[in-house]
C-alpha positions in Angstrom: 29.7 -5.0 -18.8 25.9 -5.5 -18.5 24.0 -2.4 -17.6 20.8 -0.5 -18.2 19.8 3.0 -17.3 16.2 3.8 -16.4 15.4 7.4 -17.3 12.0 9.0 -17.1 9.8 11.5 -18.8 9.8 13.5 -15.6 10.3 13.4 -11.9 8.2 11.0 -9.8 7.4 8.7 -12.7 8.5 5.7 -10.6 12.1 5.3 -11.7 13.4 4.5 -8.2 10.8 1.9 -7.6 11.2 0.3 -11.0 15.0 0.1 -10.5 14.5 -1.4 -7.0 12.1 -4.0 -8.3 14.4 -4.9 -11.2 17.3 -5.1 -8.8 15.4 -7.7 -6.7 14.1 -9.5 -9.8 17.6 -10.1 -11.2 19.1 -10.8 -7.8 16.4 -13.5 -7.3 17.7 -15.0 -10.6 21.1 -15.4 -8.9 22.9 -12.5 -10.5 25.2 -10.1 -8.6 23.4 -6.8 -9.1 24.4 -3.3 -8.1 22.3 -0.1 -8.2 23.8 3.3 -9.4 22.6 6.9 -9.7 25.2 9.4 -10.9 23.6 12.4 -9.4 20.7 12.6 -6.9 19.0 15.6 -5.2 17.4 14.7 -1.9 17.5 15.5 1.8 16.5 12.0 2.5 19.9 10.3 2.8 21.3 7.0 4.2 24.6 6.3 5.9 26.8 3.7 4.2 29.0 1.1 5.7 32.1 3.0 4.3 31.2 6.0 6.4 29.5 8.3 3.8 26.0 9.3 2.8 24.0 8.6 -0.3 20.4 9.1 -1.5 17.8 7.0 0.3 16.6 5.4 -3.0 20.1 3.9 -3.7 20.2 2.5 -0.2 16.9 0.9 -0.8 18.1 -0.5 -4.1 21.1 -1.9 -2.4 18.8 -3.7 0.0 16.9 -5.0 -3.1 20.3 -6.3 -4.4 21.0 -7.9 -1.0 24.2 -5.9 -0.7 25.5 -3.2 1.7 25.2 0.3 0.3 28.4 2.1 -0.6 29.2 5.7 -1.6 29.9 4.6 -5.2 26.2 3.8 -5.7 25.4 7.6 -5.6 28.7 9.5 -6.0 27.0 12.9 -6.3 24.3 13.9 -3.9 22.8 17.4 -3.7 21.1 18.3 -0.4 19.0 21.5 -0.8 19.6 24.1 1.9 17.7 27.0 0.3 15.6 27.6 -2.8 18.8 28.5 -4.8 21.6 26.5 -3.2 22.5 23.0 -2.0 25.2 21.2 0.0 27.2 19.1 -2.4 28.2 15.6 -1.3 30.8 13.7 -3.4 31.4 10.0 -2.6 29.7 10.4 0.7 31.6 13.5 1.9 30.5 17.2 1.9 32.7 19.3 -0.4 30.8 22.6 0.1 27.6 24.5 -0.5 27.0 25.9 -4.0 24.4 27.9 -5.7 23.0 26.4 -8.9 25.1 28.5 -11.3 28.4 27.8 -9.4 27.6 24.1 -9.4 27.7 24.0 -13.2 31.4 24.6 -13.0 32.0 21.4 -11.0 30.3 19.2 -13.5 33.2 18.2 -15.8 35.2 16.8 -12.9 32.0 15.3 -11.4 31.3 13.4 -14.6 34.7 11.7 -14.4 34.0 10.9 -10.8 30.6 9.3 -11.6 32.0 7.2 -14.4 34.8 6.0 -12.2 32.4 5.0 -9.4 30.2 3.2 -12.0 33.1 1.2 -13.4 34.1 0.2 -9.8 30.6 -1.2 -9.3 30.6 -2.9 -12.7 33.8 -4.6 -11.9 32.2 -6.5 -9.1 28.7 -7.1 -10.6 27.0 -9.2 -13.3 24.6 -6.3 -13.9 24.4 -2.6 -12.9 21.0 -0.9 -13.0 21.3 2.9 -13.3 18.7 5.4 -12.4 18.5 8.8 -14.1 17.2 12.0 -12.5 14.4 14.2 -13.8 14.1 13.9 -17.5 16.5 13.8 -20.5 13.8 15.8 -22.4 14.7 18.9 -20.3 17.0 19.9 -23.1 17.9 23.2 -21.5 19.9 21.2 -18.9 21.6 19.0 -21.5 24.9 20.9 -21.6 27.2 19.6 -18.9 24.6 17.0 -17.9 25.9 14.2 -15.6 22.5 12.8 -14.4 21.0 11.4 -17.6 22.3 11.3 -21.2 25.6 13.0 -20.4 26.4 10.0 -18.1 24.8 7.4 -20.4 27.1 8.5 -23.3 30.2 8.8 -21.1 29.8 5.3 -19.7 28.2 3.8 -22.8 25.1 2.6 -21.1 21.8 1.8 -22.9 18.6 3.5 -21.8 15.0 2.6 -21.2 12.6 5.6 -21.0 9.7 5.4 -18.5 6.4 7.2 -19.0 3.8 7.7 -16.1 0.3 6.9 -17.4 -1.2 7.8 -14.1 -0.5 11.5 -14.8 -2.1 11.3 -18.2 -0.6 12.4 -21.6 1.8 9.5 -21.6 1.7 9.3 -25.4 2.6 12.9 -25.7 5.3 12.6 -23.0 7.1 9.8 -24.8 6.6 11.0 -28.3 7.5 14.5 -27.2 10.8 13.3 -25.7 11.6 11.6 -29.0 10.9 14.9 -30.8 13.1 17.1 -28.7 16.0 14.9 -28.1 18.9 15.1 -30.5 19.7 12.1 -32.7 22.5 10.7 -30.5 20.4 10.9 -27.3 17.3 9.5 -29.1 19.4 6.5 -30.4 20.7 5.8 -26.9 17.1 4.9 -25.9 16.5 1.2 -26.6 12.9 0.9 -25.5 10.1 2.4 -23.4 8.2 1.3 -20.3 4.7 2.5 -19.3 4.4 2.7 -15.5 1.5 3.0 -13.0 -1.3 1.6 -15.1 -4.6 0.9 -13.3 -7.3 -1.3 -14.8 -7.5 -3.6 -17.8 -4.1 -3.3 -19.6 -5.6 -4.3 -23.0 -7.4 -0.9 -23.0 -4.1 0.8 -23.8 -2.9 -1.6 -26.5 -3.6 1.0 -29.2 -1.8 3.6 -27.2 1.3 1.5 -26.9 1.3 0.8 -30.6 1.0 4.5 -31.4 4.0 5.2 -29.2 6.0 2.6 -31.1 4.9 4.1 -34.4 5.8 7.6 -33.4 9.2 6.8 -31.8 10.4 3.6 -33.3 11.4 2.5 -29.7 10.5 -1.1 -28.7 7.7 -1.6 -26.2 9.3 -3.2 -23.1 6.0 -3.6 -21.2 3.5 -1.8 -19.0 3.9 -2.0 -15.2 0.8 -1.8 -13.1 0.2 0.4 -10.1 2.6 -1.2 -7.7 0.6 -1.1 -4.4 3.4 -2.8 -2.4 5.6 0.3 -3.0 3.6 2.0 -0.2 5.8 0.0 2.2 9.0 1.3 0.6 10.8 4.4 2.0 10.1 7.5 0.0 12.9 9.8 -1.1 11.3 12.7 -2.9 9.5 15.4 -1.0 6.7 15.0 -3.6 5.3 12.5 -1.1 4.9 15.3 1.4 2.7 17.2 -1.0 0.1 14.5 -0.6 -0.7 14.7 3.2 -1.7 11.4 4.7 -5.4 11.1 5.3 -6.3 10.7 9.0 -8.8 8.4 10.5 -10.6 9.6 13.5 -11.4 6.1 14.7 -7.7 5.3 15.3 -6.5 5.4 18.9 -3.3 7.3 18.8 -2.7 10.6 16.9 0.9 11.5 15.9 1.8 14.5 13.8 5.0 15.8 12.2 5.2 19.4 11.1 6.5 19.7 7.5 9.5 21.9 7.9 10.7 23.6 4.8 14.0 21.6 4.7 12.6 18.4 6.3 15.1 15.6 6.1 15.0 11.8 6.4 11.2 11.8 6.7 11.1 8.2 5.6 12.0 7.2 9.1 8.4 7.7 10.0 7.2 5.1 7.5 6.7 2.5 10.3 4.3 4.9 12.0 2.4 5.6 8.8 2.0 1.8 8.3 0.8 1.0 11.8 -3.0 0.5 11.8 -3.3 1.8 15.4 -1.9 5.2 14.5 -3.6 8.2 13.0 -0.4 9.7 11.4 -0.1 13.0 9.5 2.5 15.4 8.1 1.2 18.9 8.9 1.4 21.2 5.9 2.6 24.7 6.4 -0.3 26.9 7.8 -2.0 23.9 9.5 -2.2 24.2 13.3 -1.1 21.3 15.5 -4.4 19.5 16.4 -5.4 19.9 20.0 -6.0 16.1 20.3 -2.5 15.1 19.2 -0.9 12.5 21.4 2.6 13.0 20.1 4.2 15.8 18.1 7.5 14.8 16.4 9.9 17.5 15.3 11.8 15.9 12.4 15.3 16.3 11.1 16.1 19.3 8.9 18.9 20.3 6.5 18.9 23.9 8.0 18.1 24.0 11.7 18.1 27.8 12.2 16.2 28.5 9.0 13.6 25.9 9.9 13.3 27.1 13.4 12.3 30.5 12.0 10.0 28.7 9.6 8.4 26.8 12.5 7.7 30.1 14.3 6.3 31.7 11.1 3.7 28.9 11.0 2.8 29.4 14.7 3.8 25.9 15.4 6.0 27.0 18.3 2.9 28.3 20.1 1.0 25.1 19.4 3.8 22.9 20.5 4.4 24.8 23.8 0.6 24.7 24.5 0.6 21.0 23.7 3.4 20.4 26.2 1.7 22.5 28.9 -1.4 20.3 28.5 0.7 17.2 29.2 1.2 16.2 25.5 4.3 14.4 24.5 7.0 15.8 22.2 9.9 14.0 20.5 12.7 15.7 18.6 14.9 13.9 16.1 18.3 15.4 15.1 17.5 19.0 14.0 14.2 18.7 15.8 16.1 17.7 19.0 18.3 20.8 18.6 15.1 23.0 18.3 13.7 21.7 21.6 16.7 23.1 23.5 17.3 26.6 24.8 19.5 27.9 22.0 20.8 26.9 18.6 24.0 28.7 17.3 25.7 28.5 13.9 28.7 30.8 14.3 30.5 29.6 11.2 27.5 29.6 8.9 27.7 25.8 8.3 24.0 25.5 7.3 23.4 29.1 6.1 24.1 32.6 7.3 25.9 32.7 10.6 23.6 33.3 13.6 21.8 32.0 16.6 18.3 31.8 17.9 16.4 30.8 21.0 14.9 27.3 20.8 11.6 26.1 22.2 13.2 25.7 25.7 11.5 22.4 26.4 14.8 20.7 27.0 17.6 22.2 29.1 20.3 21.9 26.4 22.1 24.1 24.0 23.5 23.3 20.5 26.4 24.8 18.6 26.8 23.8 14.9 30.5 23.1 14.7 32.9 20.3 13.9 32.9 17.6 11.3 29.7 16.0 10.2 28.9 12.8 12.1 28.0 9.9 9.8 27.7 6.5 11.3 25.4 3.6 12.0 24.1 3.5 15.6 22.8 0.8 17.9 22.2 0.4 21.6 19.3 0.6 24.1 16.6 3.1 24.8 16.6 3.9 28.5 12.8 3.9 28.6 11.8 0.3 28.3 15.4 -1.0 27.9 14.6 -1.7 24.3 17.2 -2.4 21.6 17.3 0.1 18.8 19.3 0.4 15.6 19.6 3.5 13.3 22.1 6.0 12.2 23.5 9.5 13.0 23.8 12.2 10.3 24.4 15.6 11.8 26.6 18.6 12.4 26.7 20.1 15.8 27.2 19.3 19.5 24.4 19.5 22.1 25.3 19.9 25.8 23.7 21.1 29.0 22.1 19.9 32.2 19.3 18.1 30.3 21.8 15.7 28.8 22.3 14.2 32.3 19.0 12.5 31.5 19.8 10.9 28.2 17.3 9.2 25.9 19.5 6.3 24.9 22.8 4.6 25.3 25.0 3.4 22.5 26.6 -0.1 22.5 29.9 1.4 23.4 28.5 3.1 26.5 28.2 6.7 25.3 24.8 8.4 25.9 22.8 10.5 23.4 19.8 12.9 23.8 17.9 14.4 26.6 14.6 13.8 28.4 12.7 16.4 30.4 12.1 16.0 34.1 8.5 15.1 33.4 9.5 12.4 30.9 7.1 13.8 28.3 9.6 15.7 26.1 12.6 13.9 24.7 15.1 14.2 21.8 18.1 12.5 20.3 20.4 12.6 17.3 19.7 9.1 16.2 17.5 8.6 13.1 15.5 5.4 12.5 14.3 4.7 16.1 11.0 3.4 14.9 12.5 0.8 12.6 12.9 -2.1 15.0 9.7 -3.4 16.4 11.0 -3.6 20.0 12.1 0.0 20.0 8.9 1.2 18.4 6.8 -0.6 21.0 8.8 1.0 23.8 8.5 4.5 22.3 4.7 4.2 21.8 3.9 2.4 25.0 3.4 5.7 27.0 0.7 6.6 24.5 -1.2 3.5 25.4 -0.5 1.8 22.0 0.5 -1.9 21.8 2.2 -2.0 18.4 3.5 -5.0 16.4 7.0 -6.1 17.3 7.8 -6.8 13.6 10.9 -5.0 12.3 9.9 -2.6 9.5 12.8 -4.0 7.4 10.9 -7.3 7.0 8.0 -5.4 5.6 10.2 -3.6 3.1 11.9 -6.8 2.1 8.6 -8.6 1.5 7.4 -5.6 -0.6 10.5 -5.8 -2.8 9.8 -9.4 -3.6 6.1 -8.6 -4.4 7.2 -5.8 -6.8 9.8 -8.0 -8.5 7.1 -10.7 -9.1 4.7 -8.1 -10.6 7.4 -6.8 -12.9 8.2 -10.3 -14.0 4.6 -10.7 -15.1 4.1 -7.4 -16.8 7.4 -6.3 -18.4 9.4 -8.0 -21.2 12.2 -9.0 -18.9 14.0 -11.0 -21.5 14.1 -8.0 -23.9 15.3 -5.9 -21.0 18.1 -8.4 -20.2 19.2 -8.4 -23.9 19.3 -4.7 -24.0 21.4 -4.6 -20.8 23.8 -7.1 -22.4 23.1 -10.2 -20.3 
């Protein structure tokens, strides 16, 4: 059973990208490769072919392996709904909402679930590449751990530890991890990787030798700053803490308010990559610019809470003024719900029970009830008769007179969404509408932008091949293969 777990000295050290690159590298060598992450925490999720949801990073890694994503690739997904609690998704299905302390009691059973899912993947693969979460050096979290060393020991998987040199103090991070880990965890690590190096790699030769001397771990190479990763979908909200710089020379300005529980924000990557668009996530406290051409209200893990958050920032006033001036507004999933007259959560599905007035830009009402809808979606946008593909991931049903003017029609004939009488405000439940070039062009045509018809998936696929080639040149792939058991 060939496998390797990539753990890191912290969050956002590049584990997801490295695993994706290695997945593509070994897949390009003709191996059957599967990605795996025992526990993930993210509100950026993907719908699987078997009708569940997993973290976006594992869906990307499945693409790198050239295989459809399944719920076994990320058996435990935590989707934060507040600062102290999260929705728990096990093998693609919601099992409840838990506060952090209560979640600890689930971990023994969840460890068995993660190991079982891992073994299912291993039975069909030549190699399983596993991604950890956070850092194993957070020893206060070691008891009951299922995300890092707890899983690695239970499934008997060797570990490579990644340090991020772009942050600085990478020698201290790796040597410090060696110092604080207990002997069994320390011995589980079979080598280290330096990530995100810029410049002349020979300048850090002495540093790499010092890490070997202090830890005894083999040096598995030093990956450069992987510029092609900019084309890959981001999973962590860390990306949102670095607002996109805008360029006043660009023709079309599109902004997305950063809601406190923003979800699936990677669906805007095709807009960020378009050279004809000045795109920005608006941090809290930042007003909607008066020259914005399109305001997009994104999906959210907690619609009522984020509707209140939106009002606290004054964005409701800005958006209504933008609409009165003839500006365009698009709502996606939870954002679509906010554009209606009311949003109600009588059963407390996303938080405390309650209801609130929406922005009133669409003549619809939403009630958060019923089973969660998780499915791939395809059909045609009614504006431009363009083919789209995407996915649905929501709780709630939206009805009202505005739904008589839907935004899109599914392949089976059912309609979704609503469009205002002016045609300038629209919303729908489908995520991923900008992915296909044809649909993106139709959505942006009213803004006066002629965009590339290329599907964004082709851009992502090309980036994965570039990253794999860069890792082939800079990491000791043969040593990594030996450690994995190939």
